[in-house]
C-alpha positions in Angstrom: -11.8 -17.1 -5.1 -8.7 -17.8 -3.1 -5.3 -16.1 -2.8 -6.3 -13.3 -5.1 -2.7 -12.1 -5.1 -1.7 -15.2 -7.0 -3.8 -14.1 -9.9 -2.0 -10.8 -10.0 1.4 -12.5 -9.4 1.1 -14.9 -12.3 -1.2 -13.1 -14.7 -0.5 -9.4 -14.1 -3.2 -6.9 -15.0 -5.4 -9.6 -16.5 -5.3 -11.5 -13.2 -6.0 -8.3 -11.2 -9.1 -7.8 -13.4 -10.2 -11.3 -12.8 -9.7 -11.0 -9.0 -11.7 -7.8 -8.9 -14.5 -9.3 -11.0 -14.7 -12.3 -8.6 -15.0 -10.0 -5.6 -17.7 -7.9 -7.3 -19.6 -11.1 -8.1 -19.6 -12.2 -4.5 -20.7 -8.7 -3.4 -23.7 -8.8 -5.8 -25.2 -11.9 -4.3 -26.8 -14.8 -6.2 -25.3 -18.2 -6.6 -21.6 -17.6 -7.0 -18.9 -20.2 -6.8 -16.1 -19.5 -4.2 -13.1 -21.7 -3.4 -12.0 -22.4 0.2 -9.0 -24.2 1.4 -6.7 -24.9 4.3 -3.9 -22.4 4.8 -0.4 -23.7 4.8 3.2 -22.5 4.4 5.4 -22.3 2.5 3.7 -22.0 -0.9 5.1 -24.5 -3.4 4.8 -25.1 -7.1 5.3 -28.5 -8.7 4.6 -30.4 -11.9 6.3 -31.5 -15.1 7.9 -29.1 -17.6 7.8 -29.2 -21.4 10.3 -32.1 -21.4 8.4 -34.1 -18.9 11.0 -33.3 -16.1 9.7 -32.9 -12.6 9.9 -29.4 -11.1 9.5 -28.5 -7.4 10.2 -25.0 -6.1 8.7 -22.3 -3.9 6.7 -19.4 -5.4 9.6 -17.0 -5.4 11.8 -19.5 -7.2 9.2 -20.1 -9.9 9.2 -16.4 -11.0 12.5 -15.0 -9.7 15.1 -13.4 -12.0 18.0 -13.7 -9.6 18.4 -17.4 -10.0 17.0 -20.3 -12.0 14.0 -21.3 -10.0 12.5 -24.0 -12.1 15.0 -26.6 -10.9 14.7 -30.2 -11.9 16.6 -32.0 -9.1 16.5 -32.1 -5.3 20.1 -30.9 -5.2 19.3 -28.0 -7.5 16.4 -27.0 -5.2 18.6 -27.2 -2.1 21.4 -25.1 -3.7 18.9 -22.5 -5.0 17.4 -21.9 -1.5 20.8 -21.8 0.2 22.2 -19.4 -2.5 19.3 -17.1 -1.9 19.8 -17.1 1.9 22.5 -19.2 3.6 20.5 -19.0 6.9 17.8 -21.2 5.2 20.1 -24.3 5.0 17.9 -26.5 7.2 14.8 -25.5 5.3 16.6 -26.2 2.1 17.4 -29.8 3.2 13.8 -30.3 4.3 12.5 -29.2 0.9 15.0 -31.4 -0.9 14.0 -34.3 1.4 10.3 -34.2 0.2 11.3 -34.1 -3.5 10.8 -37.8 -4.2 7.6 -38.0 -2.2 5.9 -35.1 -4.1 7.2 -36.3 -7.5 5.6 -39.7 -6.9 2.1 -38.1 -7.0 2.5 -36.5 -10.5 1.4 -38.5 -13.5 4.1 -39.0 -16.1 1.8 -37.7 -18.8 0.9 -34.4 -16.9 2.3 -31.2 -18.4 2.0 -28.0 -16.3 2.2 -27.0 -12.7 0.0 -26.9 -9.6 0.3 -24.3 -6.9 -0.3 -25.2 -3.3 0.6 -24.8 0.4 2.6 -27.3 2.4 0.6 -28.4 5.5 3.2 -30.9 6.8 6.6 -32.1 5.7 7.1 -35.0 8.1 4.9 -37.8 9.1 2.1 -36.5 11.4 1.4 -38.1 14.8 -1.8 -38.2 16.9 -2.3 -37.5 20.6 -5.6 -38.1 22.4 -7.2 -39.1 19.1 -6.3 -35.7 17.6 -3.8 -34.6 14.9 -2.6 -31.0 15.4 -1.3 -29.1 12.4 -0.1 -25.5 12.5 1.8 -24.9 9.2 1.2 -21.1 9.3 -0.9 -18.9 11.6 -3.9 -21.2 11.8 -4.0 -24.3 14.0 -6.0 -27.3 12.6 -7.1 -30.2 14.8 -8.3 -33.4 13.0 -9.9 -36.4 14.7 -7.3 -39.1 14.2 -9.8 -42.0 13.6 -11.8 -40.1 11.0 -11.5 -40.9 7.3 -9.3 -37.8 6.6 -7.4 -38.4 9.9 -6.4 -41.9 8.8 -5.2 -40.5 5.4 -3.1 -37.9 7.1 -1.5 -40.4 9.4 -0.7 -42.6 6.5 1.2 -39.8 4.7 4.5 -38.0 5.1 3.8 -34.8 3.2 0.6 -32.9 2.9 -0.2 -30.3 0.2 -3.4 -28.3 -0.3 -3.9 -27.1 -3.8 -4.7 -23.6 -4.8 -5.0 -24.0 -8.6 -3.3 -25.4 -11.7 -1.5 -23.4 -14.3 -0.4 -24.4 -17.8 3.1 -24.2 -19.2 2.3 -20.7 -20.4 1.5 -19.5 -16.9 -2.2 -19.1 -17.4 -4.8 -20.9 -15.2 -5.9 -24.3 -16.4 -8.4 -26.9 -15.3 -6.9 -30.1 -14.0 -8.6 -33.2 -12.6 -6.7 -33.6 -9.4 -8.0 -37.1 -8.9 -5.3 -38.3 -11.4 -2.6 -37.4 -8.9 -1.5 -40.4 -6.9 -2.2 -40.4 -3.2 0.5 -42.1 -1.0 3.5 -40.7 0.8 2.1 -37.2 -0.2 -1.5 -36.4 0.5 -3.0 -34.1 -2.1 -6.0 -32.0 -1.0 -7.8 -30.1 -3.8 -9.7 -26.9 -2.9 -13.5 -27.2 -2.3 -16.0 -25.2 -4.3 -18.8 -23.6 -2.2 -21.8 -21.6 -3.4 -23.0 -18.3 -1.9 -26.6 -18.2 -1.1 -28.9 -15.7 -3.0 -28.9 -13.3 0.0 -28.4 -13.0 3.8 -31.0 -11.1 5.8 -29.1 -10.4 9.0 -29.5 -6.8 10.4 -26.1 -6.9 12.1 -24.4 -7.5 8.8 -26.1 -4.4 7.3 -25.1 -2.3 10.3 -21.5 -3.4 10.0 -21.5 -2.7 6.3 -22.8 0.8 6.8 -20.3 1.5 9.6 -17.4 0.3 7.5 -18.5 2.4 4.5 -18.6 5.5 6.7 -15.0 4.8 7.8 -13.7 3.9 4.3 -15.3 7.1 2.8 -13.6 9.4 5.2 -11.1 12.2 4.2 -7.4 11.3 4.1 -4.2 13.1 3.2 -0.6 12.1 2.9 2.2 13.6 4.9 3.1 16.9 3.2 6.6 17.7 1.9 8.1 20.9 0.7 10.3 21.8 -2.3 11.4 25.4 -2.2 8.3 27.4 -0.9 5.8 24.9 -2.3 4.1 22.2 -0.3 2.8 19.0 -1.9 0.5 16.2 -0.6 -2.1 13.7 -1.7 -5.7 14.2 -0.8 -8.8 12.1 -1.0 -12.3 13.1 0.3 -13.2 9.4 0.5 -15.0 9.3 -2.8 -12.1 9.4 -5.2 -10.9 6.2 -6.7 -7.4 7.6 -6.7 -6.0 10.4 -4.4 -5.2 13.7 -6.1 -1.8 15.3 -5.9 -2.2 18.8 -4.3 0.0 21.8 -4.3 0.1 24.8 -1.9 2.1 27.7 -3.3 2.6 29.4 0.1 1.6 28.8 3.7 -1.3 31.3 3.3 -2.4 29.9 -0.1 -5.3 27.6 -0.6 -4.3 24.1 -1.8 -5.2 23.3 -5.4 -5.1 20.2 -7.6 -1.9 19.6 -9.4 -2.5 16.1 -10.9 -5.8 14.3 -10.8 -5.2 10.6 -11.8 -9.0 10.0 -11.9 -9.0 11.9 -15.2 -6.3 9.6 -16.8 -9.0 7.1 -18.0 -12.7 6.6 -17.8 -12.5 3.2 -16.2 -9.8 4.1 -13.6 -7.3 1.5 -14.8 -4.6 4.1 -15.5 -2.9 5.2 -12.2 -0.3 7.7 -11.0 3.0 6.1 -10.1 6.1 7.9 -8.9 6.6 11.7 -8.9 9.7 13.8 -8.7 9.8 17.6 -8.3 12.6 19.6 -9.9 15.0 21.4 -7.5 13.5 24.8 -8.3 9.9 23.4 -8.1 9.1 24.5 -11.6 8.6 21.0 -13.1 7.3 17.7 -12.0 8.2 14.4 -13.6 5.5 11.8 -13.0 4.9 8.2 -14.1 1.7 6.5 -15.1 0.8 2.8 -15.1 -1.9 1.1 -17.2 -3.9 -1.8 -15.8 -1.7 -2.3 -12.8 1.4 -3.1 -14.9 4.9 -2.6 -13.5 5.8 -0.8 -16.7 5.8 3.0 -16.3 5.6 5.9 -18.8 7.2 9.1 -17.5 5.8 12.5 -18.4 6.7 16.1 -17.4 4.4 18.9 -16.3 5.0 22.7 -15.9 3.9 23.2 -12.3 3.1 26.9 -12.8 0.9 26.5 -15.9 -0.2 22.8 -15.6 0.9 22.2 -19.2 2.0 18.6 -19.9 5.2 18.8 -22.0 5.9 16.7 -25.0 8.5 14.6 -23.1 7.4 11.0 -22.9 9.6 8.2 -21.7 8.5 4.6 -22.1 9.7 1.1 -20.9 10.7 2.3 -17.5 10.2 -0.1 -14.6 11.2 0.0 -10.9 12.6 3.5 -11.5 12.4 6.9 -9.9 13.4 10.2 -11.5 16.5 12.0 -10.1 16.9 15.6 -11.3 20.2 17.0 -12.3 21.3 19.9 -10.1 20.6 22.5 -12.9 17.2 20.9 -13.6 18.1 20.4 -17.2 16.8 16.9 -17.1 16.6 13.8 -14.9 18.0 10.3 -14.6 15.8 7.2 -14.9 16.1 3.5 -15.5 14.6 1.7 -18.5 14.7 -1.6 -20.3 14.7 -2.5 -24.0 11.2 -2.6 -25.5 10.1 -6.2 -24.8 9.0 -8.7 -27.5 5.8 -10.5 -27.1 3.7 -10.6 -23.9 4.6 -7.6 -21.8 3.7 -9.1 -18.5 5.5 -12.4 -19.0 8.9 -11.5 -20.5 11.9 -11.6 -18.2 13.4 -8.1 -17.8 17.1 -8.0 -17.6 20.0 -5.6 -18.4 18.5 -2.3 -17.3 20.0 0.9 -18.5 20.5 4.1 -16.5 19.6 7.0 -18.8 19.6 10.8 -18.7 16.7 12.6 -20.3 17.2 16.3 -21.2 13.9 18.2 -21.0 12.5 19.1 -24.4 14.1 16.3 -26.3 12.9 13.0 -27.7 13.5 9.8 -25.7 15.6 8.5 -28.6 18.2 11.2 -27.8 18.5 10.1 -24.1 22.1 9.6 -22.9 23.2 6.2 -21.6 24.9 6.8 -18.2 25.5 3.2 -17.0 24.8 -0.4 -17.9 26.3 -3.7 -17.0 25.4 -6.4 -19.5 27.8 -8.8 -17.8 25.5 -8.8 -14.8 22.1 -8.5 -16.4 20.2 -9.1 -13.2 21.7 -6.2 -11.3 19.4 -3.3 -10.5 20.6 0.2 -9.8 19.4 3.7 -8.8 21.2 7.0 -8.9 21.4 9.9 -6.5 22.6 13.3 -7.5 24.7 14.9 -4.8 23.7 18.5 -4.4 26.0 21.4 -5.2 28.6 19.1 -6.8 29.2 17.0 -9.9 29.1 13.8 -7.9 26.7 11.0 -8.6 26.1 8.0 -6.3 25.1 4.7 -7.9 23.4 2.1 -5.6 23.6 -1.5 -7.1 21.5 -4.3 -5.8 20.8 -7.9 -6.8 17.2 -9.1 -6.8 15.4 -8.6 -3.5 18.6 -8.6 -1.4 18.5 -5.6 1.0 22.3 -5.3 0.8 23.7 -3.1 -2.0 27.0 -1.9 -3.5 27.9 1.8 -3.9 29.7 3.3 -6.8 30.7 7.0 -6.9 31.2 9.3 -10.0 33.3 12.2 -9.0 32.7 14.4 -12.1 30.6 14.3 -15.3 31.6 11.7 -17.8 34.1 10.1 -15.4 33.9 6.4 -14.5 31.9 5.2 -11.5 34.4 4.2 -8.7 33.4 1.4 -6.4 33.4 2.5 -2.7 31.4 -0.5 -1.4 32.0 -3.4 -3.9 30.6 -6.3 -1.9 27.2 -7.1 -0.6 28.1 -6.6 3.1 25.1 -4.6 4.2 22.5 -2.0 3.4 23.9 1.4 2.5 21.2 4.0 2.2 22.2 7.6 1.3 20.8 10.2 3.7 22.2 13.6 2.7 25.5 15.5 2.1 27.3 18.6 3.0 30.5 19.9 1.4 32.8 16.8 1.1 30.8 14.6 3.5 28.2 12.0 2.6 26.0 10.4 5.3 24.6 6.9 5.1 22.4 4.5 7.1 24.0 1.1 7.1 23.4 -2.4 8.5 27.0 -3.6 8.0 28.0 -5.1 11.3 24.9 -3.5 12.8 21.6 -5.4 12.3 19.7 -2.6 14.1 21.3 0.0 11.9 23.8 2.8 12.4 24.9 6.1 10.8 28.2 6.5 9.1 29.7 9.1 6.8 32.0 9.0 3.8 34.6 11.8 3.9 36.2 12.6 0.6 39.7 14.0 1.1 42.0 14.7 -1.8 40.5 12.0 -3.9 40.6 9.4 -1.1 37.6 7.9 0.8 37.5 7.8 4.6 34.6 6.0 6.4 33.7 7.2 9.9 31.1 5.9 12.3 28.8 8.8 13.4 26.0 7.2 15.5 26.6 3.7 16.8 24.0 0.9 16.7 21.7 0.8 19.7 19.5 -1.9 21.2 16.5 -0.4 19.3 16.3 -0.8 15.5 16.3 2.3 13.3 13.1 2.6 11.3 14.1 5.8 9.4 16.6 8.6 9.5 16.5 12.1 8.0 18.8 15.1 8.2 16.9 18.4 8.8 18.1 21.7 10.2 21.7 20.3 10.4 20.5 17.5 12.6 19.8 13.8 12.4 16.2 12.9 13.2 16.2 9.2 13.9 13.0 7.1 14.3 13.8 4.2 16.6 11.5 1.2 17.3 11.3 0.8 21.0 8.8 -1.8 22.5 6.8 -1.7 19.2 6.4 2.1 19.5 8.3 4.8 17.6 10.7 6.9 19.6 12.3 10.0 17.9 15.8 11.1 18.9 17.7 14.1 17.6 21.5 14.3 17.2 23.8 16.9 15.7 25.9 16.1 12.7 28.8 15.1 14.9 26.6 12.3 16.3 26.1 13.9 19.7 22.7 13.3 21.2 20.6 16.5 21.6 17.1 15.4 22.7 14.2 13.0 22.5 11.0 14.3 20.9 8.1 14.5 23.3 5.4 12.8 21.2 1.7 13.7 21.4 0.9 10.0 21.9 2.5 6.5 21.6 2.2 4.8 18.3 3.8 4.5 14.9 5.5 7.7 13.6 6.4 8.5 10.0 7.6 11.6 8.2 10.3 14.2 8.8 11.2 14.7 5.2 13.2 17.7 4.2 16.6 19.1 3.4 19.6 19.7 5.5 18.9 23.5 5.7 15.1 23.2 6.3 13.9 24.2 9.8 10.4 22.7 9.6 8.8 19.4 8.5 5.8 17.2 9.1 5.2 13.9 10.8 2.2 11.6 11.3 1.3 9.4 14.3 -1.2 6.6 14.6 -2.0 3.6 16.7 -4.6 0.9 17.0 -7.0 3.1 19.0 -6.4 6.6 17.6 -7.0 7.8 14.0 -4.1 9.3 12.1 -2.9 12.8 13.0 -0.4 14.9 11.1 1.7 17.5 12.9 3.9 20.4 11.6 7.2 20.6 13.6 9.6 23.5 14.1 13.1 21.8 14.2 14.7 24.9 15.9 12.9 24.2 19.2 11.2 20.8 18.5 7.8 22.4 19.0 4.9 21.1 16.9 1.2 21.8 16.2 -1.6 19.8 14.8 -1.8 20.2 11.0 -4.6 17.7 10.2 -6.6 15.0 12.0 -8.5 12.0 10.6 -12.2 12.2 11.5 -13.8 8.8 11.9 -17.3 7.9 13.1 -17.1 6.6 16.7 -13.8 8.3 17.6 
């Protein structure tokens, strides 16, 4: 078994099941085949398509929806990589330069593709009878006058193969000896066998210790909606963490949603959740077999009753509640034809679902069929009719912003080019605050002030030498998590951008949390590092005092 994520990447839930079964087989002992290989970078895919045309691309290009990744020329490959990221122009030229060398290895009669890692892309050299290769994080040294060393020195490109796949994307068996060796050296993976058992006391001791750590209690950082507190809990034995609710500070936590009860075999999991503004309802999504497809359901938080509402064919979507909690916005696709895990998903639709109605009655809010590969999410601005639409393209961190001023009005572009990340933080009256990377790679805070129908942008907190990891607005203050010398550093500013204080942390490490609303006076944060188990603290934002809420207990700490 090698690169198990490839099985999931190309075969979806079926591949995930195969990967898990392979790991279970190795764990059980006995004679089990396992595949080992050299580790290179980047991953490439090459072969001949249905028409017999040669294809060479990287793994992202092979499956991406933002561009045509299965290019059939060196110029097409170079253009694709540059269009994806102009900073990769040199890499694009290098990839285009190996096109002919890799193509010469593939037999004309071959149909399908092989997946592999590049080990070298220019002719290797030797020093002191050693060839040194470091394509990724592992350094390889090969004796130059050995049989394999001589083959390496005679080549210009080196590829180690993971596996072969057919034209339909499923794994296939291919005799790699038919691939020509020459300018490109092809190295197939090597199959090894696991012995029936290993009797080493230290291995058993390590296994027992790891099991004790893995089976320890864990919780997520709590968050509050109205007076209710929500968090995920696992005592170490649950296959999936349970969503808990605490009705008041003095109340005992109780289970709200237990995803372990969704299916007997544990293949149905809990996806996203969204609590209504008055904390009376929760929208939650479920996934079957690790699929990206989500089905949204709605539960009455007080009674635990699951309502009849069921929304299918959602993917990469949250649920954003309307201010009056009459329903929520979500993103869906048309019901696919054929294989669910292979069909390309384009032209998403932003829908509004009214609680208590059938999905067929959902209202279309926004779509853009002229740009089928756009993705978008919506934010409902509190105490107003405004809606904020964030539009992205593929995996690009940059996004556009469109604003709807009132119900049923058109979305107006306020940021209509991909010039940086614009992430909404919170709002108050006619001011909307954003985190952005436009002209500020480390991030800065700006606001959009709406005056008499016009939009005015203002810088609130300038970029610093330390990158912003996260920012929240709580208690009418910005709580900004900066990355300073690999550690988190928390600074507090007022809404005018004036510095108030740095938070005196309980220990150095990675900090996360501080969720809440602009009027909240308390929140939670977690801290961890390489030598300290995770700790969660409750913080009072009025005086920045905090107390330990929960601590991870691990054997040996």
